[in-house]
C-alpha angles and dihedrals in degrees: 000000000000119000114254130200119266102276092195089071090060096046093240119160121242089242090056090052091053092050091047089054089050090051090049088051092239091119132030118241091240091055092050092048091048092054096040093049092052109107092208090056091048091052093047092048092048092049094048094047091048091054090049091050092050093049095044097045112137119243118274094241131032114263091241091058094050092045092053092046091051092046093049091050093049091049092049095244093125132029126247089250092053090047091052091048093049093051094036094235133129117264089240090062096055098094092047090047092051092048092050089050091051096251098132114145093253094047094044092057088060092046094048091050092054 
């Protein structure tokens, strides 16, 4: 069988991949129907796609929004409570959030100077 591009990157369903293989004459129509009609295959496909969706989920807020919120907090333009409300996080998570975003005091001095 010929190698094919990674279909996950294109967001193509497994069913579409099977039909593409049928059209390329790599699979017979009866083989594709047999696999696609199998309930175990459907369940496996659904579970795997759900895991992929959960791991590839886009961030809740645009990066520009979070950057500006972090910058405003670090410059003292907004309070910690306002920051937590904007990003919908608990106040206790603010320091961890800033560290994960790269806004540690030492790093921020370099960012602010740029």
